[in-house]
ROKERO-660831 format. One record per atom (N, C-alpha, C, O, CB): residue number from 1; z, x, y. Coordinates in steps of 0.05 Angstrom, whole numbers, plus 5000, padded with zeros to 4 digits. Glycine has a CB too. Example, Ala and Ser with C-alpha at 12.3 -4.5 7.8 and 13.67 -1.06 7.14 Angstrom:
% residues 2
resi;w;u;v
1;5156;5264;4886
1;5156;5246;4910
1;5156;5264;4934
1;5169;5285;4934
1;5181;5226;4911
2;5142;5257;4955
2;5143;5273;4979
2;5157;5258;5001
2;5161;5268;5023
2;5114;5282;4988
END
This chain:
% residues 240
resi;w;u;v
1;7350;4962;2550
1;7375;4950;2558
1;7394;4950;2534
1;7389;4938;2513
1;7371;4921;2568
2;7416;4964;2537
2;7435;4967;2514
2;7451;4942;2510
2;7456;4926;2528
2;7453;4991;2519
3;7460;4940;2486
3;7477;4917;2479
3;7506;4924;2485
3;7516;4946;2478
3;7473;4909;2450
4;7520;4905;2497
4;7548;4909;2503
4;7564;4893;2482
4;7560;4869;2479
4;7555;4900;2532
5;7582;4907;2470
5;7600;4894;2450
5;7620;4877;2465
5;7633;4886;2484
5;7614;4915;2432
6;7624;4852;2455
6;7643;4834;2467
6;7671;4844;2459
6;7676;4849;2435
6;7639;4805;2458
7;7690;4846;2478
7;7717;4854;2471
7;7731;4834;2453
7;7728;4810;2457
7;7733;4858;2497
8;7745;4844;2433
8;7759;4827;2415
8;7784;4816;2428
8;7800;4831;2439
8;7767;4842;2389
9;7788;4790;2426
9;7811;4778;2438
9;7835;4783;2421
9;7835;4781;2396
9;7807;4747;2441
10;7857;4791;2434
10;7881;4798;2420
10;7904;4781;2430
10;7903;4768;2451
10;7888;4828;2422
11;7926;4782;2416
11;7950;4768;2424
11;7974;4782;2413
11;7972;4798;2394
11;7950;4738;2413
12;7997;4777;2424
12;8022;4790;2417
12;8039;4771;2399
12;8043;4748;2406
12;8038;4798;2442
13;8048;4782;2377
13;8064;4766;2359
13;8092;4762;2371
13;8105;4781;2380
13;8067;4780;2331
14;8101;4737;2371
14;8127;4731;2383
14;8150;4741;2365
14;8173;4743;2375
14;8130;4701;2387
15;8145;4748;2340
15;8166;4757;2322
15;8169;4787;2322
15;8190;4797;2328
15;8160;4747;2294
16;8147;4801;2316
16;8149;4830;2314
16;8141;4844;2340
16;8147;4868;2344
16;8131;4840;2292
17;8127;4830;2358
17;8120;4842;2383
17;8095;4859;2382
17;8087;4870;2403
17;8142;4858;2394
18;8082;4861;2359
18;8057;4877;2357
18;8033;4860;2366
18;8034;4836;2366
18;8054;4887;2329
19;8012;4875;2372
19;7987;4862;2382
19;7967;4862;2359
19;7962;4882;2346
19;7976;4877;2406
20;7955;4838;2354
20;7935;4835;2333
20;7911;4819;2344
20;7914;4806;2365
20;7947;4820;2309
21;7888;4821;2331
21;7866;4803;2338
21;7874;4774;2333
21;7889;4769;2314
21;7840;4811;2322
22;7863;4757;2349
22;7870;4728;2346
22;7862;4717;2318
22;7873;4697;2309
22;7858;4712;2368
23;7842;4730;2306
23;7834;4721;2279
23;7855;4725;2258
23;7855;4713;2237
23;7808;4735;2271
24;7874;4743;2263
24;7896;4749;2245
24;7922;4737;2254
24;7943;4745;2245
24;7899;4778;2241
25;7921;4718;2273
25;7945;4706;2284
25;7943;4676;2283
25;7921;4665;2280
25;7950;4716;2312
26;7966;4663;2286
26;7967;4634;2285
26;7983;4625;2310
26;8003;4636;2317
26;7980;4624;2259
27;7973;4604;2322
27;7987;4593;2345
27;8011;4576;2335
27;8008;4561;2317
27;7968;4575;2362
28;8033;4580;2348
28;8058;4567;2340
28;8055;4536;2341
28;8068;4522;2326
28;8081;4576;2356
29;8039;4526;2360
29;8037;4498;2363
29;8022;4485;2339
29;8024;4461;2335
29;8022;4491;2388
30;8008;4501;2323
30;7994;4490;2300
30;8010;4491;2274
30;8001;4482;2253
30;7968;4505;2296
31;8034;4503;2276
31;8051;4505;2253
31;8065;4478;2248
31;8066;4461;2265
31;8072;4527;2256
32;8075;4475;2223
32;8090;4451;2217
32;8116;4451;2232
32;8127;4472;2238
32;8096;4450;2186
33;8126;4427;2240
33;8150;4426;2257
33;8174;4440;2245
33;8188;4455;2260
33;8157;4397;2262
34;8179;4437;2219
34;8202;4451;2207
34;8199;4481;2208
34;8219;4495;2212
34;8206;4441;2178
35;8175;4490;2203
35;8170;4519;2204
35;8173;4530;2232
35;8184;4551;2237
35;8143;4526;2192
36;8162;4515;2251
36;8164;4523;2279
36;8193;4523;2288
36;8202;4541;2304
36;8148;4504;2297
37;8209;4504;2279
37;8237;4503;2287
37;8252;4527;2275
37;8270;4537;2288
37;8250;4477;2277
38;8245;4536;2251
38;8258;4559;2240
38;8252;4584;2256
38;8270;4601;2260
38;8248;4563;2211
39;8227;4587;2265
39;8220;4610;2282
39;8234;4608;2309
39;8245;4628;2319
39;8190;4613;2285
40;8233;4585;2321
40;8245;4581;2348
40;8275;4584;2347
40;8287;4591;2368
40;8238;4554;2359
41;8287;4580;2324
41;8317;4583;2322
41;8325;4612;2325
41;8346;4618;2336
41;8327;4572;2295
42;8308;4631;2316
42;8314;4659;2318
42;8302;4672;2344
42;8313;4691;2354
42;8303;4674;2294
43;8280;4660;2354
43;8267;4671;2378
43;8265;4649;2398
43;8248;4631;2396
43;8239;4683;2371
44;8282;4650;2418
44;8283;4628;2438
44;8258;4627;2455
44;8252;4606;2466
44;8308;4632;2455
45;8245;4650;2459
45;8221;4650;2475
45;8196;4640;2461
45;8174;4641;2471
45;8216;4678;2486
46;8199;4630;2436
46;8177;4620;2420
46;8170;4592;2430
46;8187;4574;2430
46;8183;4619;2390
47;8145;4588;2439
47;8136;4562;2449
47;8111;4554;2433
47;8102;4569;2415
47;8129;4562;2479
48;8101;4531;2439
48;8077;4522;2424
48;8052;4539;2431
48;8033;4539;2416
48;8071;4493;2431
49;8053;4554;2453
49;8031;4571;2460
49;8034;4600;2449
49;8016;4617;2453
49;8028;4572;2490
50;8056;4606;2436
50;8061;4632;2425
50;8044;4637;2401
50;8033;4618;2389
50;8091;4636;2419
51;8042;4662;2393
51;8026;4670;2369
51;8045;4684;2349
51;8064;4697;2357
51;8002;4688;2377
52;8038;4681;2324
52;8053;4695;2303
52;8033;4707;2283
52;8013;4693;2276
52;8073;4675;2288
53;8037;4731;2274
53;8018;4745;2257
53;8020;4734;2228
53;8039;4720;2221
53;8023;4775;2258
54;8000;4742;2212
54;7999;4732;2184
54;8023;4742;2168
54;8034;4727;2152
54;7973;4742;2171
55;8031;4767;2172
55;8053;4778;2157
55;8079;4764;2162
55;8093;4756;2143
55;8056;4808;2163
56;8085;4760;2187
56;8110;4746;2194
56;8109;4716;2186
56;8129;4705;2178
56;8116;4749;2224
57;8086;4704;2189
57;8083;4676;2181
57;8088;4673;2151
57;8101;4654;2142
57;8056;4665;2189
58;8077;4692;2135
58;8082;4690;2106
58;8111;4694;2100
58;8121;4681;2081
58;8065;4711;2092
59;8125;4711;2115
59;8153;4715;2110
59;8169;4690;2116
59;8187;4683;2101
59;8164;4739;2126
60;8163;4677;2138
60;8177;4652;2145
60;8170;4629;2126
60;8187;4613;2120
60;8171;4644;2174
61;8145;4629;2117
61;8138;4608;2097
61;8154;4612;2072
61;8164;4593;2060
61;8108;4609;2091
62;8157;4637;2063
62;8173;4642;2039
62;8202;4634;2043
62;8214;4622;2025
62;8172;4672;2032
63;8214;4640;2066
63;8241;4632;2071
63;8244;4602;2072
63;8264;4590;2063
63;8251;4644;2098
64;8224;4588;2083
64;8225;4559;2085
64;8224;4546;2057
64;8239;4528;2051
64;8203;4548;2103
65;8205;4556;2041
65;8202;4545;2014
65;8226;4553;1997
65;8235;4537;1981
65;8176;4556;2001
66;8236;4577;2000
66;8260;4585;1985
66;8284;4567;1992
66;8300;4561;1975
66;8267;4614;1991
67;8286;4560;2017
67;8308;4542;2025
67;8305;4514;2012
67;8324;4502;2003
67;8309;4539;2056
68;8280;4504;2011
68;8275;4478;1999
68;8282;4479;1969
68;8295;4461;1958
68;8246;4469;2003
69;8273;4500;1955
69;8278;4502;1926
69;8308;4506;1921
69;8318;4495;1901
69;8262;4525;1914
70;8321;4521;1938
70;8350;4525;1934
70;8366;4499;1938
70;8385;4494;1924
70;8360;4546;1954
71;8357;4482;1956
71;8370;4456;1960
71;8365;4438;1937
71;8383;4422;1930
71;8361;4443;1986
72;8342;4440;1924
72;8335;4422;1902
72;8346;4431;1875
72;8355;4415;1859
72;8305;4418;1901
73;8344;4457;1870
73;8350;4467;1844
73;8375;4484;1843
73;8384;4492;1821
73;8327;4483;1833
74;8387;4491;1865
74;8410;4508;1865
74;8401;4537;1864
74;8385;4546;1880
74;8428;4502;1841
75;8411;4552;1844
75;8405;4580;1842
75;8376;4584;1833
75;8367;4571;1814
75;8424;4594;1823
76;8361;4602;1846
76;8334;4607;1839
76;8332;4628;1816
76;8348;4647;1815
76;8318;4618;1863
77;8313;4623;1798
77;8309;4641;1775
77;8290;4664;1783
77;8279;4664;1805
77;8298;4626;1751
78;8287;4683;1765
78;8268;4705;1770
78;8240;4695;1772
78;8224;4705;1788
78;8271;4726;1748
79;8233;4675;1756
79;8206;4663;1757
79;8201;4651;1784
79;8179;4653;1796
79;8202;4643;1735
80;8221;4636;1795
80;8218;4624;1821
80;8213;4645;1843
80;8196;4642;1860
80;8243;4608;1829
81;8228;4667;1841
81;8224;4688;1861
81;8197;4702;1859
81;8186;4711;1879
81;8247;4709;1859
82;8187;4704;1834
82;8160;4716;1831
82;8139;4698;1843
82;8120;4708;1855
82;8154;4721;1801
83;8143;4672;1840
83;8124;4653;1852
83;8126;4655;1883
83;8105;4654;1897
83;8129;4624;1843
84;8150;4658;1893
84;8154;4660;1922
84;8142;4685;1933
84;8131;4686;1955
84;8184;4659;1929
85;8143;4707;1917
85;8131;4732;1926
85;8100;4729;1928
85;8088;4738;1948
85;8137;4755;1906
86;8088;4716;1909
86;8059;4712;1910
86;8052;4692;1932
86;8031;4695;1945
86;8048;4701;1883
87;8070;4673;1937
87;8065;4653;1959
87;8067;4667;1986
87;8052;4661;2004
87;8086;4630;1957
88;8086;4686;1989
88;8088;4701;2014
88;8065;4719;2019
88;8055;4721;2042
88;8114;4717;2014
89;8055;4732;1998
89;8032;4750;2001
89;8006;4736;2004
89;7985;4748;2010
89;8031;4769;1978
90;8006;4709;1998
90;7981;4694;2000
90;7962;4698;1977
90;7938;4692;1979
90;7967;4702;2025
91;7973;4706;1954
91;7956;4710;1930
91;7947;4682;1920
91;7963;4663;1921
91;7971;4725;1908
92;7923;4681;1911
92;7912;4656;1901
92;7921;4648;1873
92;7921;4625;1866
92;7881;4656;1902
93;7929;4668;1857
93;7939;4663;1830
93;7965;4677;1826
93;7973;4694;1841
93;7918;4672;1810
94;7978;4669;1804
94;8004;4681;1796
94;7999;4698;1772
94;7992;4688;1751
94;8025;4659;1790
95;8002;4724;1775
95;7997;4743;1753
95;8023;4746;1737
95;8044;4750;1749
95;7987;4770;1764
96;8020;4745;1711
96;8043;4749;1693
96;8036;4769;1672
96;8013;4776;1668
96;8052;4722;1681
97;8056;4777;1657
97;8052;4795;1635
97;8041;4782;1611
97;8033;4795;1592
97;8078;4809;1628
98;8039;4755;1610
98;8028;4741;1587
98;7999;4748;1583
98;7990;4753;1561
98;8031;4711;1591
99;7984;4749;1605
99;7956;4756;1603
99;7952;4784;1592
99;7935;4789;1575
99;7942;4753;1630
100;7968;4803;1602
100;7966;4830;1593
100;7973;4832;1563
100;7960;4847;1548
100;7984;4848;1609
101;7993;4817;1554
101;8000;4818;1526
101;7979;4806;1508
101;7974;4817;1487
101;8026;4802;1522
102;7966;4785;1517
102;7945;4773;1501
102;7920;4790;1500
102;7905;4790;1480
102;7938;4745;1512
103;7914;4804;1522
103;7889;4819;1524
103;7891;4847;1512
103;7871;4859;1505
103;7880;4821;1552
104;7915;4858;1509
104;7917;4886;1499
104;7912;4887;1469
104;7915;4867;1455
104;7946;4897;1505
105;7903;4910;1460
105;7897;4913;1432
105;7923;4916;1416
105;7940;4932;1422
105;7879;4938;1427
106;7926;4899;1395
106;7951;4901;1378
106;7951;4927;1362
106;7930;4938;1356
106;7953;4877;1359
107;7975;4936;1355
107;7978;4960;1339
107;7971;4954;1310
107;7966;4931;1302
107;8007;4970;1341
108;7969;4975;1294
108;7962;4972;1266
108;7983;4955;1251
108;7976;4937;1235
108;7960;4999;1252
109;8008;4959;1257
109;8029;4943;1244
109;8028;4914;1252
109;8033;4897;1235
109;8057;4955;1251
110;8022;4909;1277
110;8019;4881;1286
110;7996;4867;1273
110;7998;4843;1266
110;8017;4879;1316
111;7973;4881;1270
111;7950;4869;1257
111;7956;4863;1227
111;7948;4842;1217
111;7926;4888;1259
112;7970;4882;1214
112;7977;4877;1186
112;7996;4854;1183
112;7993;4837;1166
112;7990;4902;1174
113;8016;4852;1202
113;8035;4830;1201
113;8021;4803;1205
113;8028;4784;1192
113;8057;4834;1222
114;8002;4802;1223
114;7988;4777;1228
114;7971;4769;1204
114;7970;4746;1197
114;7970;4780;1253
115;7958;4789;1191
115;7941;4782;1168
115;7958;4773;1145
115;7951;4755;1130
115;7924;4806;1161
116;7981;4787;1141
116;7998;4779;1119
116;8010;4751;1123
116;8011;4735;1105
116;8021;4799;1115
117;8018;4746;1148
117;8029;4719;1154
117;8007;4697;1151
117;8013;4675;1142
117;8040;4718;1182
118;7983;4704;1159
118;7961;4684;1157
118;7954;4679;1127
118;7951;4656;1119
118;7936;4694;1172
119;7952;4701;1112
119;7945;4698;1084
119;7968;4686;1068
119;7963;4670;1049
119;7937;4725;1072
120;7993;4694;1074
120;8016;4684;1059
120;8021;4654;1063
120;8035;4642;1047
120;8040;4699;1066
121;8011;4642;1084
121;8015;4614;1090
121;7991;4597;1084
121;7988;4576;1096
121;8024;4610;1118
122;7973;4607;1067
122;7949;4592;1061
122;7949;4583;1032
122;7963;4594;1015
122;7924;4610;1066
123;7932;4563;1026
123;7929;4554;0998
123;7916;4575;0981
123;7920;4575;0956
123;7912;4528;0998
124;7900;4592;0993
124;7888;4614;0977
124;7909;4631;0964
124;7907;4638;0941
124;7869;4630;0994
125;7929;4638;0980
125;7951;4655;0969
125;7966;4640;0947
125;7973;4651;0927
125;7969;4664;0991
126;7972;4614;0952
126;7988;4599;0933
126;7973;4596;0906
126;7985;4601;0885
126;7994;4571;0945
127;7948;4588;0907
127;7932;4585;0883
127;7928;4612;0868
127;7930;4613;0844
127;7906;4572;0889
128;7923;4633;0884
128;7919;4659;0871
128;7945;4668;0858
128;7944;4679;0836
128;7910;4680;0892
129;7967;4664;0871
129;7993;4672;0861
129;8000;4657;0835
129;8010;4668;0816
129;8015;4669;0882
130;7994;4631;0835
130;7999;4615;0811
130;7981;4624;0788
130;7990;4625;0765
130;7993;4585;0817
131;7956;4632;0794
131;7938;4642;0774
131;7949;4668;0762
131;7948;4672;0737
131;7911;4647;0785
132;7960;4686;0779
132;7971;4711;0769
132;7995;4706;0751
132;7998;4718;0730
132;7979;4729;0792
133;8012;4687;0759
133;8035;4680;0742
133;8027;4669;0715
133;8039;4677;0694
133;8053;4660;0757
134;8008;4651;0715
134;7999;4639;0690
134;7987;4660;0672
134;7993;4661;0648
134;7979;4617;0695
135;7970;4678;0682
135;7958;4699;0666
135;7979;4718;0655
135;7979;4726;0632
135;7937;4715;0682
136;7998;4726;0673
136;8019;4744;0665
136;8036;4733;0642
136;8039;4746;0621
136;8038;4750;0690
137;8045;4708;0645
137;8061;4696;0624
137;8045;4691;0599
137;8055;4693;0577
137;8074;4670;0634
138;8019;4683;0603
138;8002;4677;0579
138;7997;4701;0562
138;7998;4700;0538
138;7976;4666;0588
139;7993;4724;0576
139;7988;4749;0561
139;8012;4757;0544
139;8010;4765;0521
139;7980;4772;0580
140;8036;4754;0556
140;8060;4763;0542
140;8069;4743;0521
140;8082;4751;0502
140;8082;4768;0562
141;8063;4717;0525
141;8071;4697;0505
141;8052;4695;0482
141;8060;4693;0459
141;8074;4670;0519
142;8026;4697;0488
142;8005;4695;0467
142;8004;4719;0449
142;7993;4717;0427
142;7978;4690;0480
143;8015;4741;0457
143;8015;4765;0440
143;7988;4778;0439
143;7979;4786;0417
143;8024;4758;0413
144;7974;4780;0461
144;7947;4793;0461
144;7949;4823;0456
144;7931;4835;0446
144;7933;4788;0487
145;7973;4834;0462
145;7977;4862;0457
145;7997;4865;0434
145;8013;4847;0428
145;7988;4877;0483
146;7995;4889;0421
146;8014;4893;0399
146;8043;4892;0408
146;8060;4882;0394
146;8007;4920;0385
147;8047;4903;0432
147;8074;4903;0443
147;8073;4891;0471
147;8062;4904;0489
147;8087;4932;0444
148;8083;4866;0476
148;8082;4855;0503
148;8096;4873;0523
148;8118;4883;0518
148;8096;4827;0503
149;8083;4877;0546
149;8095;4894;0567
149;8117;4880;0582
149;8133;4894;0596
149;8073;4904;0586
150;8119;4854;0581
150;8141;4839;0594
150;8147;4814;0578
150;8140;4792;0586
150;8133;4832;0624
151;8162;4817;0556
151;8167;4794;0539
151;8186;4774;0553
151;8199;4780;0573
151;8179;4803;0512
152;8187;4750;0541
152;8205;4730;0551
152;8234;4741;0551
152;8242;4753;0531
152;8203;4703;0534
153;8250;4737;0573
153;8247;4719;0597
153;8234;4732;0621
153;8241;4725;0643
153;8274;4709;0605
154;8215;4750;0617
154;8198;4761;0639
154;8215;4775;0660
154;8213;4768;0684
154;8181;4738;0651
155;8230;4794;0652
155;8248;4808;0671
155;8231;4824;0691
155;8238;4825;0715
155;8267;4827;0656
156;8210;4837;0682
156;8193;4852;0700
156;8180;4834;0721
156;8177;4841;0744
156;8171;4867;0684
157;8172;4810;0712
157;8160;4791;0731
157;8180;4782;0752
157;8173;4780;0776
157;8149;4766;0716
158;8204;4778;0744
158;8225;4771;0764
158;8229;4793;0784
158;8233;4788;0808
158;8252;4764;0750
159;8229;4818;0774
159;8232;4841;0792
159;8208;4842;0812
159;8213;4848;0836
159;8234;4867;0776
160;8184;4838;0802
160;8161;4839;0820
160;8162;4816;0841
160;8156;4821;0864
160;8135;4836;0804
161;8170;4792;0832
161;8173;4770;0851
161;8194;4776;0872
161;8190;4769;0895
161;8179;4744;0836
162;8216;4788;0864
162;8238;4794;0883
162;8229;4815;0903
162;8234;4812;0927
162;8262;4804;0868
163;8215;4835;0894
163;8204;4856;0912
163;8184;4844;0932
163;8184;4850;0955
163;8192;4879;0897
164;8167;4827;0921
164;8146;4815;0938
164;8159;4797;0960
164;8151;4798;0983
164;8127;4798;0921
165;8179;4782;0953
165;8193;4765;0972
165;8208;4781;0993
165;8209;4775;1016
165;8212;4745;0958
166;8220;4804;0983
166;8235;4821;1001
166;8217;4835;1022
166;8226;4840;1044
166;8250;4842;0986
167;8192;4841;1014
167;8174;4854;1033
167;8159;4833;1050
167;8154;4838;1074
167;8154;4871;1018
168;8152;4811;1039
168;8136;4791;1053
168;8152;4777;1075
168;8141;4772;1097
168;8125;4770;1034
169;8177;4772;1070
169;8193;4757;1090
169;8196;4772;1117
169;8192;4760;1138
169;8221;4751;1079
170;8203;4798;1117
170;8205;4812;1143
170;8179;4814;1157
170;8178;4813;1182
170;8216;4840;1138
171;8157;4818;1142
171;8130;4820;1155
171;8123;4794;1168
171;8114;4793;1191
171;8109;4827;1134
172;8128;4771;1155
172;8123;4745;1167
172;8141;4741;1191
172;8132;4729;1211
172;8127;4722;1147
173;8166;4749;1190
173;8184;4746;1213
173;8175;4763;1236
173;8177;4754;1259
173;8213;4755;1205
174;8163;4786;1231
174;8152;4803;1253
174;8130;4788;1267
174;8128;4787;1291
174;8142;4830;1242
175;8112;4776;1251
175;8090;4762;1263
175;8099;4737;1278
175;8089;4732;1300
175;8070;4753;1241
176;8119;4723;1268
176;8129;4699;1281
176;8144;4707;1307
176;8142;4693;1327
176;8148;4684;1263
177;8158;4729;1307
177;8172;4738;1331
177;8152;4745;1353
177;8157;4739;1376
177;8190;4762;1324
178;8131;4759;1345
178;8110;4765;1365
178;8097;4740;1376
178;8091;4738;1400
178;8089;4785;1354
179;8092;4721;1358
179;8080;4696;1367
179;8099;4680;1385
179;8090;4668;1405
179;8073;4678;1343
180;8125;4681;1379
180;8145;4668;1397
180;8145;4681;1424
180;8148;4667;1445
180;8172;4668;1384
181;8143;4707;1425
181;8142;4721;1450
181;8118;4713;1467
181;8120;4709;1491
181;8143;4751;1446
182;8095;4711;1454
182;8071;4703;1468
182;8073;4674;1477
182;8064;4668;1499
182;8046;4706;1449
183;8085;4656;1461
183;8089;4629;1469
183;8108;4627;1493
183;8104;4611;1511
183;8099;4612;1446
184;8129;4643;1492
184;8148;4643;1515
184;8134;4652;1541
184;8139;4640;1562
184;8172;4661;1508
185;8118;4673;1539
185;8104;4683;1563
185;8084;4662;1572
185;8080;4659;1597
185;8091;4709;1557
186;8071;4648;1554
186;8052;4627;1562
186;8067;4605;1576
186;8058;4594;1596
186;8037;4616;1537
187;8091;4597;1566
187;8107;4576;1579
187;8116;4585;1607
187;8115;4569;1625
187;8131;4569;1562
188;8124;4610;1609
188;8132;4620;1636
188;8108;4620;1655
188;8111;4613;1678
188;8144;4648;1633
189;8085;4628;1644
189;8061;4628;1661
189;8054;4600;1670
189;8046;4596;1693
189;8038;4640;1645
190;8055;4580;1652
190;8050;4552;1659
190;8070;4542;1679
190;8062;4528;1698
190;8050;4535;1634
191;8095;4549;1676
191;8115;4541;1696
191;8110;4552;1723
191;8112;4538;1743
191;8143;4549;1686
192;8102;4578;1724
192;8097;4590;1750
192;8072;4578;1763
192;8072;4574;1788
192;8094;4620;1747
193;8052;4572;1747
193;8028;4560;1758
193;8034;4532;1769
193;8025;4525;1791
193;8005;4559;1737
194;8049;4517;1754
194;8057;4490;1763
194;8073;4490;1788
194;8070;4474;1806
194;8072;4475;1741
195;8092;4509;1789
195;8109;4512;1813
195;8092;4520;1837
195;8096;4509;1859
195;8131;4532;1809
196;8073;4539;1833
196;8056;4547;1855
196;8039;4523;1865
196;8035;4520;1889
196;8038;4571;1847
197;8028;4508;1845
197;8012;4484;1853
197;8029;4464;1868
197;8020;4452;1887
197;8000;4471;1828
198;8054;4460;1860
198;8072;4442;1874
198;8077;4451;1902
198;8076;4434;1921
198;8098;4439;1859
199;8081;4477;1906
199;8086;4487;1933
199;8061;4484;1951
199;8062;4478;1974
199;8095;4517;1932
200;8038;4489;1939
200;8012;4486;1954
200;8008;4457;1962
200;7999;4452;1984
200;7989;4497;1937
201;8014;4439;1944
201;8010;4410;1950
201;8030;4402;1972
201;8022;4387;1990
201;8014;4393;1925
202;8054;4411;1970
202;8073;4405;1992
202;8064;4415;2019
202;8065;4401;2039
202;8101;4417;1985
203;8055;4440;2019
203;8045;4451;2044
203;8021;4436;2054
203;8019;4431;2078
203;8037;4481;2040
204;8003;4428;2036
204;7980;4412;2044
204;7988;4385;2056
204;7977;4376;2076
204;7961;4408;2020
205;8008;4372;2043
205;8017;4346;2054
205;8029;4349;2082
205;8024;4333;2100
205;8038;4334;2035
206;8045;4371;2085
206;8057;4375;2112
206;8036;4381;2133
206;8038;4372;2155
206;8077;4398;2110
207;8015;4396;2125
207;7993;4401;2144
207;7979;4376;2152
207;7973;4371;2175
207;7974;4422;2133
208;7973;4359;2132
208;7959;4334;2137
208;7976;4316;2155
208;7966;4304;2174
208;7952;4319;2111
209;8002;4314;2149
209;8020;4298;2165
209;8021;4308;2194
209;8022;4293;2213
209;8048;4297;2153
210;8022;4335;2196
210;8023;4347;2223
210;7997;4341;2238
210;7998;4335;2262
210;8028;4377;2221
211;7974;4344;2225
211;7949;4338;2238
211;7946;4308;2246
211;7936;4302;2267
211;7925;4346;2220
212;7955;4291;2228
212;7954;4262;2234
212;7972;4255;2258
212;7964;4239;2275
212;7963;4246;2210
213;7995;4268;2260
213;8012;4263;2283
213;7999;4272;2309
213;8001;4258;2329
213;8039;4277;2279
214;7985;4295;2308
214;7971;4304;2332
214;7948;4286;2339
214;7944;4280;2363
214;7961;4333;2327
215;7934;4276;2319
215;7912;4258;2325
215;7922;4231;2336
215;7909;4220;2355
215;7896;4252;2299
216;7944;4221;2326
216;7955;4197;2337
216;7964;4201;2366
216;7961;4183;2383
216;7979;4187;2321
217;7975;4224;2372
217;7983;4230;2400
217;7959;4231;2418
217;7960;4221;2440
217;7999;4256;2401
218;7937;4243;2409
218;7913;4245;2425
218;7900;4217;2428
218;7891;4211;2450
218;7893;4264;2412
219;7901;4201;2407
219;7890;4174;2410
219;7906;4157;2429
219;7895;4142;2445
219;7888;4161;2382
220;7932;4160;2427
220;7949;4145;2446
220;7945;4154;2475
220;7945;4137;2493
220;7979;4148;2438
221;7941;4180;2478
221;7936;4190;2505
221;7909;4180;2516
221;7907;4172;2539
221;7937;4221;2506
222;7889;4181;2499
222;7862;4171;2508
222;7863;4141;2513
222;7850;4131;2532
222;7841;4177;2486
223;7878;4126;2497
223;7880;4098;2502
223;7894;4092;2528
223;7887;4074;2543
223;7895;4084;2479
224;7915;4108;2535
224;7929;4104;2560
224;7911;4110;2583
224;7912;4096;2604
224;7954;4122;2560
225;7895;4131;2581
225;7876;4138;2602
225;7856;4115;2606
225;7849;4108;2629
225;7861;4164;2596
226;7846;4104;2585
226;7827;4082;2587
226;7839;4058;2600
226;7827;4044;2616
226;7816;4075;2559
227;7864;4052;2593
227;7878;4029;2605
227;7881;4034;2635
227;7878;4016;2651
227;7906;4025;2592
228;7888;4058;2643
228;7891;4064;2672
228;7865;4061;2686
228;7864;4051;2709
228;7903;4093;2676
229;7843;4070;2674
229;7817;4068;2687
229;7809;4038;2690
229;7798;4030;2711
229;7795;4082;2670
230;7814;4022;2669
230;7808;3994;2671
230;7825;3980;2693
230;7815;3963;2707
230;7813;3980;2644
231;7850;3989;2695
231;7867;3977;2716
231;7858;3984;2744
231;7859;3968;2762
231;7896;3986;2712
232;7848;4009;2747
232;7838;4017;2773
232;7813;4002;2781
232;7810;3993;2803
232;7832;4047;2773
233;7795;3999;2760
233;7771;3984;2766
233;7777;3954;2772
233;7766;3943;2790
233;7752;3985;2742
234;7796;3943;2757
234;7803;3916;2763
234;7817;3912;2789
234;7813;3892;2803
234;7820;3905;2740
235;7833;3932;2797
235;7848;3930;2822
235;7830;3935;2846
235;7835;3926;2868
235;7871;3949;2823
236;7808;3951;2842
236;7790;3957;2865
236;7771;3935;2872
236;7759;3936;2893
236;7775;3981;2859
237;7768;3915;2855
237;7749;3893;2861
237;7762;3873;2880
237;7784;3864;2875
237;7740;3880;2835
238;7747;3867;2900
238;7757;3847;2919
238;7750;3818;2910
238;7736;3815;2891
238;7746;3852;2947
239;7761;3798;2924
239;7754;3770;2918
239;7725;3765;2924
239;7715;3775;2943
239;7772;3750;2934
240;7712;3748;2907
240;7684;3740;2911
240;7681;3720;2934
240;7659;3711;2940
240;7672;3728;2886
END
């Protein structure tokens, strides 16, 4: 006896008119009231028994959230729109270029700049540099050589210090600029994550409120039915 495959139940999307399996569709009656009102405003034949596909539902969710953000913040930024894009596509996380920047291998110049900036801002560099200065001046003042290579007022030492400062400052600025770029991308990433979390929490609150309203309606209906049954039983009893 062969096995018969059960036919997949399908439904027609009230927005695009295409047919999808019910597993990829949502009943309009289960949507939040504001979202349902937005769909019904454009499609008059949309009722609580209608179905809407995932793609169109994501698009209307994005428009609804974009309208809320526009009313609260005015003009939307590029970061807001990137969050809305991920919200429409149903992505679980917000991908940014910060992660790519942190994970990629730095170039040789960037590695050198980071090492110079790290070493130049340490006590090791300060103490070592002071030691070199003391030895340099001591050799030339004490007269260890027949002819000092840099007699007082140490003109050659001043030239070396000037060249060192001229080279070290741009390298440190390069490292700081790259660090500022990474910090900026981290801040943007944190902002997008917080905004996505805020939108998810809002959506969750609306779903809970919508479900609670449905439960209260069902409880009120069941209570009314019980009252009617009790009234019928009480009215059907005759005098003893």
